[in-house]
C-alpha positions as CSV (number, residue, x, y, z in Angstrom):
1,X,-23.7,-69.8,57.3
2,X,-20.1,-69.4,56.6
3,X,-18.5,-66.1,57.8
4,X,-15.5,-64.6,56.0
5,X,-12.4,-64.4,57.9
6,X,-10.6,-61.1,58.5
7,X,-8.0,-62.0,55.8
8,X,-10.7,-62.7,53.2
9,X,-12.4,-59.4,53.9
10,X,-9.1,-57.6,53.5
11,X,-8.5,-59.4,50.2
12,X,-12.0,-58.6,48.9
13,X,-11.7,-55.0,49.8
14,X,-8.3,-54.7,48.1
15,X,-9.7,-56.4,45.0
16,X,-12.7,-54.1,44.9
17,X,-10.3,-51.1,45.2
18,X,-8.3,-52.4,42.3
19,X,-11.4,-53.0,40.2
20,X,-12.9,-49.6,40.9
21,X,-9.5,-47.9,40.2
22,X,-9.3,-49.7,36.8
23,X,-12.9,-48.7,36.0
24,X,-12.2,-45.1,37.0
25,X,-9.1,-45.1,34.9
26,X,-10.9,-46.6,31.9
27,X,-13.8,-44.1,32.3
28,X,-11.3,-41.2,32.6
29,X,-9.4,-42.3,29.6
30,X,-12.7,-42.8,27.6
31,X,-13.9,-39.3,28.6
32,X,-10.6,-37.7,27.7
33,X,-10.7,-39.5,24.3
34,X,-14.3,-38.5,23.7
35,X,-13.5,-35.0,24.6
36,X,-10.6,-34.9,22.2
37,X,-12.7,-36.5,19.5
38,X,-15.5,-34.1,20.2
39,X,-13.2,-31.1,19.9
40,X,-11.7,-32.5,16.7
41,X,-15.2,-33.1,15.4
42,X,-16.2,-29.6,16.3
43,X,-13.4,-28.1,14.2
44,X,-14.1,-30.5,11.3
45,X,-17.7,-29.6,11.1
46,X,-17.0,-25.8,11.4
47,X,-18.3,-23.7,8.5
48,X,-15.8,-22.9,5.8
49,X,-16.0,-19.2,6.9
50,X,-15.3,-18.8,10.6
51,X,-14.5,-15.9,12.9
52,X,-10.9,-14.9,13.3
53,X,-10.9,-15.9,17.0
54,X,-12.1,-19.4,16.0
55,X,-9.4,-19.6,13.4
56,X,-6.7,-19.0,15.9
57,X,-8.3,-21.6,18.2
58,X,-8.2,-24.1,15.3
59,X,-4.5,-23.4,14.6
60,X,-3.7,-23.6,18.3
61,X,-5.5,-27.0,18.6
62,X,-3.7,-28.4,15.6
63,X,-0.3,-27.4,17.0
64,X,-1.1,-29.0,20.4
65,X,-2.1,-32.3,18.8
66,X,1.6,-33.0,18.2
67,X,2.8,-36.2,16.4
68,X,4.6,-36.8,13.1
69,X,1.5,-36.4,11.0
70,X,0.5,-33.0,12.3
71,X,1.1,-30.4,9.5
72,X,-0.9,-27.7,7.7
73,X,-0.4,-24.5,5.7
74,X,-1.6,-20.9,6.2
75,X,-2.2,-18.2,3.6
76,X,-2.8,-14.5,4.1
77,X,-4.6,-12.6,1.3
78,X,-4.9,-8.8,1.5
79,X,-6.3,-6.2,-0.8
80,X,-3.7,-3.5,-1.7
81,X,-4.5,0.2,-1.1
82,X,-7.9,-0.7,0.3
83,X,-8.3,2.7,1.9
84,X,-8.5,4.4,-1.5
85,X,-11.8,2.7,-2.2
86,X,-13.4,5.0,0.3
87,X,-12.5,8.0,-2.0
88,X,-15.2,7.0,-4.5
89,X,-17.3,4.4,-2.7
90,X,-19.4,4.9,0.5
91,X,-19.4,2.5,3.5
92,X,-22.2,0.4,2.1
93,X,-20.4,-0.1,-1.2
94,X,-17.1,-0.9,0.6
95,X,-18.9,-3.5,2.7
96,X,-20.5,-5.0,-0.4
97,X,-17.1,-5.2,-2.1
98,X,-15.4,-7.0,0.8
99,X,-18.3,-9.5,1.0
100,X,-18.0,-10.2,-2.7
101,X,-14.3,-10.7,-2.4
102,X,-14.9,-13.1,0.5
103,X,-17.4,-15.1,-1.6
104,X,-14.9,-15.4,-4.4
105,X,-12.2,-16.6,-2.0
106,X,-14.7,-19.0,-0.4
107,X,-15.4,-20.6,-3.8
108,X,-11.6,-21.3,-4.1
109,X,-11.2,-23.1,-0.8
110,X,-10.1,-26.7,-1.1
111,X,-11.8,-29.5,0.8
112,X,-11.3,-29.1,4.6
113,X,-9.9,-25.5,4.3
114,X,-11.2,-22.7,6.5
115,X,-11.2,-18.9,6.0
116,X,-11.5,-16.0,8.4
117,X,-11.6,-12.2,8.0
118,X,-8.9,-10.7,10.2
119,X,-9.2,-7.5,12.3
120,X,-8.2,-5.7,9.2
121,X,-11.3,-6.1,7.1
122,X,-9.4,-6.2,3.8
123,X,-7.2,-9.1,5.0
124,X,-8.2,-12.8,5.1
125,X,-6.4,-15.7,6.8
126,X,-6.8,-19.1,5.2
127,X,-6.2,-22.5,6.8
128,X,-5.2,-25.4,4.6
129,X,-5.1,-28.9,6.2
130,X,-2.3,-30.0,3.8
131,X,1.3,-29.2,3.3
132,X,2.3,-28.7,-0.3
133,X,5.3,-28.7,-2.6
134,X,6.6,-25.3,-3.5
135,X,5.0,-25.1,-7.0
136,X,1.7,-26.7,-5.9
137,X,1.4,-24.1,-3.1
138,X,2.2,-21.4,-5.5
139,X,-0.5,-22.6,-7.9
140,X,-3.1,-22.6,-5.1
141,X,-2.1,-19.1,-4.0
142,X,-2.3,-17.9,-7.6
143,X,-5.9,-19.0,-7.8
144,X,-6.8,-17.1,-4.6
145,X,-4.9,-14.0,-5.9
146,X,-6.8,-14.2,-9.2
147,X,-10.1,-14.3,-7.4
148,X,-9.2,-11.4,-5.1
149,X,-8.2,-9.2,-8.1
150,X,-11.3,-9.8,-10.2
151,X,-13.1,-6.6,-11.3
152,X,-16.3,-6.3,-9.3
153,X,-19.4,-4.3,-10.2
154,X,-21.4,-3.3,-7.2
155,X,-25.1,-2.7,-7.0
156,X,-24.5,1.0,-7.1
157,X,-22.9,0.7,-10.5
158,X,-19.4,1.3,-9.1
159,X,-16.6,-0.9,-10.5
160,X,-13.7,-1.8,-8.2
161,X,-10.5,-3.6,-9.3
162,X,-7.6,-3.8,-6.9
163,X,-4.4,-5.8,-6.7
164,X,-3.9,-8.4,-3.9
165,X,-0.8,-9.5,-2.0
166,X,-0.5,-13.2,-0.8
167,X,1.8,-14.5,1.9
168,X,2.4,-18.3,2.5
169,X,3.7,-20.3,5.5
170,X,3.8,-23.9,6.5
171,X,3.7,-25.7,9.9
172,X,6.0,-27.0,11.4
173,X,8.8,-26.3,8.9
174,X,8.7,-22.5,9.1
175,X,7.2,-21.7,12.5
176,X,6.0,-23.8,15.5
177,X,3.7,-21.5,17.4
178,X,0.5,-19.7,16.5
179,X,2.0,-16.3,17.2
180,X,5.1,-17.0,15.0
181,X,2.9,-18.3,12.2
182,X,0.7,-15.2,12.1
183,X,3.6,-12.9,12.7
184,X,5.5,-14.6,9.8
185,X,2.6,-14.0,7.5
186,X,2.3,-10.3,8.5
187,X,6.1,-9.9,8.0
188,X,5.7,-11.4,4.6
189,X,2.8,-9.1,3.7
190,X,5.0,-6.2,4.7
191,X,7.8,-7.5,2.6
192,X,5.4,-7.7,-0.4
193,X,4.0,-4.2,0.3
194,X,7.5,-2.8,0.3
195,X,8.0,-4.2,-3.2
196,X,4.9,-2.4,-4.4
197,X,2.3,-5.1,-3.6
198,X,0.5,-7.4,-5.9
199,X,2.8,-10.4,-5.5
200,X,2.9,-13.9,-3.9
201,X,5.7,-14.7,-1.5
202,X,6.7,-17.4,0.8
203,X,7.8,-16.6,4.4
204,X,11.5,-16.5,5.0
205,X,13.3,-16.1,8.3
206,X,15.3,-13.3,6.6
207,X,12.2,-11.1,6.7
208,X,12.5,-10.8,10.5
209,X,15.4,-8.5,9.9
210,X,12.8,-5.9,8.9
211,X,11.0,-6.2,12.3
212,X,12.1,-2.7,13.4
213,X,10.9,-1.2,10.1
214,X,7.6,-3.0,10.5
215,X,6.7,-0.7,13.3
216,X,7.3,2.3,11.1
217,X,5.1,0.6,8.4
218,X,2.3,0.0,10.8
219,X,2.4,3.5,12.1
220,X,2.2,4.8,8.5
221,X,-0.6,2.4,7.6
222,X,-2.6,3.5,10.7
223,X,-2.1,7.1,9.7
224,X,-3.6,6.4,6.3
225,X,-6.4,4.4,7.8
226,X,-7.3,7.1,10.3
227,X,-7.0,9.8,7.6
228,X,-4.2,11.6,9.5
229,X,-2.4,12.0,6.2
230,X,-4.3,14.4,3.9
231,X,-3.7,14.9,0.2
232,X,-3.6,18.6,-0.8
233,X,-3.5,20.2,-4.3
234,X,-1.6,23.4,-5.1
235,X,-3.2,24.8,-8.3
236,X,-1.2,25.9,-11.3
237,X,-2.7,28.5,-13.6
238,X,-2.2,29.5,-17.2
239,X,-1.0,33.1,-17.1
240,X,-2.5,33.8,-20.6
241,X,-6.0,32.4,-20.1
242,X,-6.3,32.8,-16.3
243,X,-7.7,29.3,-15.9
244,X,-6.3,26.3,-14.0
245,X,-3.8,24.3,-15.9
246,X,-3.3,21.6,-13.3
247,X,-2.2,21.0,-9.7
248,X,0.8,19.9,-7.7
249,X,0.2,17.2,-5.1
250,X,1.4,17.5,-1.5
251,X,0.7,15.4,1.6
252,X,0.4,16.7,5.1
253,X,0.8,14.2,8.0
254,X,-1.1,15.6,11.1
255,X,0.5,14.4,14.3
256,X,-0.4,15.2,17.9
257,X,1.1,18.6,18.1
258,X,2.8,18.9,14.8
259,X,2.4,18.4,11.1
260,X,4.8,17.4,8.3
261,X,4.6,17.9,4.6
262,X,5.6,15.1,2.2
263,X,9.0,16.6,1.6
264,X,9.7,16.6,5.3
265,X,8.7,13.0,6.1
266,X,9.8,11.5,2.7
267,X,13.4,10.9,3.9
268,X,12.1,8.8,6.8
269,X,10.2,6.6,4.2
270,X,13.5,6.1,2.3
271,X,15.4,5.1,5.5
272,X,12.7,2.6,6.5
273,X,12.4,1.2,3.0
274,X,8.8,2.3,2.8
275,X,9.2,4.8,-0.1
276,X,8.4,2.3,-2.8
277,X,5.0,1.1,-1.7
278,X,4.1,4.5,-0.3
279,X,5.0,6.2,-3.6
280,X,2.7,3.8,-5.5
281,X,-0.1,4.4,-3.0
282,X,0.4,8.1,-3.4
283,X,0.3,7.8,-7.2
284,X,-2.9,5.8,-7.3
285,X,-4.6,8.0,-4.8
286,X,-3.7,11.1,-6.8
287,X,-4.9,9.5,-10.1
288,X,-8.2,8.4,-8.6
289,X,-8.8,12.1,-7.8
290,X,-7.3,13.2,-11.1
291,X,-10.0,11.4,-13.0
292,X,-12.6,13.5,-11.3
293,X,-10.7,16.7,-12.2
294,X,-10.5,15.9,-15.9
295,X,-14.2,15.5,-16.2
296,X,-14.9,18.9,-14.5
297,X,-12.1,21.0,-15.9
298,X,-13.3,22.3,-19.3
299,X,-10.9,25.2,-19.9
300,X,-7.5,23.6,-19.9
301,X,-5.8,20.2,-20.4
302,X,-5.5,19.3,-16.8
303,X,-2.1,18.0,-15.6
304,X,-0.8,16.6,-12.4
305,X,2.6,17.1,-10.7
306,X,3.5,14.4,-8.2
307,X,6.5,14.7,-5.9
308,X,8.8,11.7,-5.7
309,X,12.0,10.6,-4.0
310,X,14.9,9.0,-5.8
311,X,14.9,5.6,-3.8
312,X,11.8,4.3,-5.4
313,X,13.3,4.8,-8.9
314,X,16.2,2.5,-8.0
315,X,13.9,-0.5,-8.1
316,X,13.9,-2.4,-11.3
317,X,10.2,-2.8,-11.7
318,X,9.0,0.7,-10.6
319,X,8.4,1.9,-14.2
320,X,6.2,-1.2,-14.9
321,X,4.2,-0.6,-11.7
322,X,3.6,3.1,-12.5
323,X,2.7,2.4,-16.1
324,X,0.3,-0.3,-14.9
325,X,-1.5,2.1,-12.6
326,X,-1.7,4.7,-15.4
327,X,-3.2,2.1,-17.7
328,X,-5.7,1.0,-15.1
329,X,-7.1,4.6,-14.9
330,X,-6.9,4.9,-18.7
331,X,-4.9,8.2,-18.4
332,X,-2.6,9.7,-20.9
333,X,0.9,9.5,-19.6
334,X,1.7,13.0,-20.7
335,X,-0.7,14.3,-18.1
336,X,1.6,13.0,-15.3
337,X,4.7,15.0,-14.2
338,X,7.0,13.6,-11.6
339,X,8.9,16.2,-9.5
340,X,12.1,14.7,-8.1
341,X,12.6,16.1,-4.6
342,X,16.2,14.9,-4.0
343,X,17.8,14.4,-7.4
344,X,21.4,14.8,-6.1
345,X,21.0,11.8,-3.6
346,X,21.0,9.0,-6.1
347,X,22.9,5.8,-5.0
348,X,22.3,3.5,-8.0
349,X,22.6,5.9,-10.9
350,X,22.6,3.4,-13.7
351,X,19.2,1.9,-12.5
352,X,17.9,5.3,-11.7
353,X,18.6,6.7,-15.2
354,X,17.3,3.5,-16.8
355,X,14.0,3.9,-14.9
356,X,13.7,7.6,-16.0
357,X,14.3,6.6,-19.6
358,X,11.5,4.0,-19.5
359,X,9.1,6.4,-17.9
360,X,9.9,9.2,-20.3
361,X,9.6,6.9,-23.3
362,X,6.1,6.1,-22.2
363,X,5.2,9.8,-22.1
364,X,5.7,10.7,-18.4
365,X,7.6,14.0,-17.9
366,X,10.1,14.9,-15.2
367,X,10.5,18.1,-13.2
368,X,12.7,19.6,-10.5
369,X,12.5,22.6,-8.2
370,X,15.1,25.4,-8.8
371,X,16.1,27.7,-6.0
372,X,19.6,28.4,-7.1
373,X,21.6,28.1,-10.4
374,X,24.9,26.3,-10.3
375,X,26.8,23.5,-12.0
376,X,24.7,20.8,-10.2
377,X,21.6,22.2,-11.8
378,X,23.0,21.9,-15.3
379,X,24.2,18.4,-14.5
380,X,20.7,17.4,-13.6
381,X,19.1,19.0,-16.6
382,X,21.6,17.3,-19.0
383,X,21.9,13.9,-17.3
384,X,18.3,13.2,-16.4
385,X,16.7,15.0,-19.4
386,X,14.4,17.2,-17.2
387,X,11.3,18.4,-19.0
388,X,10.0,21.0,-16.6
389,X,11.7,23.6,-14.3
390,X,9.7,24.8,-11.4
391,X,11.5,28.0,-10.6
392,X,11.1,30.1,-7.5
393,X,9.8,33.6,-8.4
394,X,12.2,35.3,-6.0
395,X,15.1,34.0,-8.0
396,X,13.5,35.2,-11.3
397,X,12.6,38.8,-10.1
398,X,15.6,39.4,-7.8
399,X,16.5,43.1,-7.8
400,X,13.6,43.6,-10.3
401,X,15.7,42.3,-13.1
402,X,17.1,39.1,-14.5
403,X,20.7,38.2,-13.5
404,X,23.1,36.8,-16.0
405,X,22.7,33.3,-14.5
406,X,18.9,33.5,-14.9
407,X,19.3,34.7,-18.5
408,X,21.6,31.8,-19.4
409,X,19.2,29.3,-17.8
410,X,16.3,30.8,-19.9
411,X,18.4,30.4,-23.0
412,X,19.3,26.8,-22.1
413,X,15.7,25.9,-21.4
414,X,14.5,27.3,-24.7
415,X,17.2,25.6,-26.6
416,X,16.4,22.2,-25.0
417,X,12.6,22.6,-25.0
418,X,12.3,22.7,-21.2
419,X,9.1,24.2,-20.0
420,X,9.2,26.9,-17.2
421,X,6.8,27.3,-14.3
422,X,7.0,30.2,-11.9
423,X,6.4,29.1,-8.3
424,X,5.9,30.9,-5.0
425,X,4.2,33.8,-6.8
426,X,3.1,36.2,-4.0
427,X,1.3,39.0,-5.9
428,X,0.3,40.5,-9.2
429,X,3.5,42.7,-9.3
430,X,5.6,39.5,-9.5
431,X,3.4,38.2,-12.3
432,X,3.9,41.4,-14.3
433,X,7.7,41.0,-14.0
434,X,7.8,37.4,-15.2
435,X,9.6,36.7,-18.5
436,X,7.4,35.9,-21.4
437,X,8.5,32.3,-21.3
438,X,6.7,31.8,-18.0
439,X,3.2,31.0,-19.0
440,X,2.4,28.8,-15.9
441,X,2.3,30.2,-12.4
442,X,1.8,28.8,-8.9
443,X,1.8,30.2,-5.4
444,X,-0.2,32.1,-2.7
445,X,-1.3,34.7,-5.4
446,X,-3.1,31.8,-7.2
447,X,-4.5,29.8,-4.3
448,X,-3.7,28.3,-1.0
449,X,-3.4,24.5,-1.0
450,X,-6.8,22.9,-1.4
451,X,-8.3,19.5,-0.6
452,X,-10.1,17.5,-3.3
453,X,-13.6,19.0,-2.6
454,X,-12.2,22.5,-2.5
455,X,-10.3,22.0,-5.8
456,X,-13.4,20.8,-7.6
457,X,-15.2,24.0,-6.6
458,X,-12.2,26.0,-7.8
459,X,-12.3,24.5,-11.3
460,X,-13.2,26.7,-14.2
461,X,-12.9,29.8,-12.1
462,X,-10.8,32.5,-13.8
463,X,-7.9,34.1,-11.9
464,X,-7.9,37.8,-12.0
465,X,-4.4,38.5,-13.3
């Protein structure tokens, strides 16, 4: 029997070490490859509708794959003014509506695409495994938008039709991390919302300039969602008949130890560029309640006064947006009166006047509050063709008689067919002293501000004048 020498044993041991090392390396490489393949297969075989957490994992996985051929697109679709659905649909109907919208969007998904409902139930994130040319991406987004905006009839017989906003972004051209991609989509949605919603827009780095304002937007949106902002109605009565003629809208924002009326927090909306979308939200919410009032009010042709700031009327398409909302609710434009809160703070007067002309030509009327009579007032009445003056009763009944300035204003209003409404009426004595031209009255003598349910109960009740 031949025995191995010491050298041969060392060589054999070394060779075995090398062989086992190679086998271990091959096995480790194979396991790693199979693990990657398994993970990729797991994402490929995912359902088309996946949880939001899984969607973020998918995006993160695709980013970590690296390589020249790693690219994809993301889309965010959100229902505009979703909170308003709760005004006329219960939780079950709202859930059914969202599910139906989700099904419509699922039908639109291309091959390999995935969709997830985000933490905001009215918002969907869509993953597209392709990268598209600008026009092609826009066409795909238009299909999703069309589906999201379809009129839906629920099992309860309720019909819901809302506009949708769509944001688009591509990896890696426009963002390189999952956080930046999603934040980019959210910034784009905010940009669209500021323009009134209902649009499709591609992400742009310029939108990050609004990052500070985004916090104000989110705070405002959360207040709406949590119902910290309440819509109140200040009834207006016909002095002759004693019945309700209409109501003026106000909003109250309840904060921790404070509350603000719309007139108080409206300037903040203008400074953060939120006045446009919020004004449209306020209009639609008011009109959805207004429809109920028309059906109940049998005594008078019910009208609505909505407070507005001047900034939203400096947008070129505001008149189209407002008219579209009126048409959607099938309301006569003459039933809507816009009360301009800050008429002397116009920056872009040419566009402002153009918007007013467009709205008035459609039948919408304009009003202003009057607390003093001066040259500025006559400028506003002449330049903006004001239809209605809401005049403080203290000004009218001062010293139990009309001043020369008040008498001149009455004559001007009569000559220019401007209607007069007496506001801040405190008691019946003030009503008795009102000029015959004041047939509409508002104030504590008529009613305290009411919420929607209280106002419905107040309808058709005669005021003891």
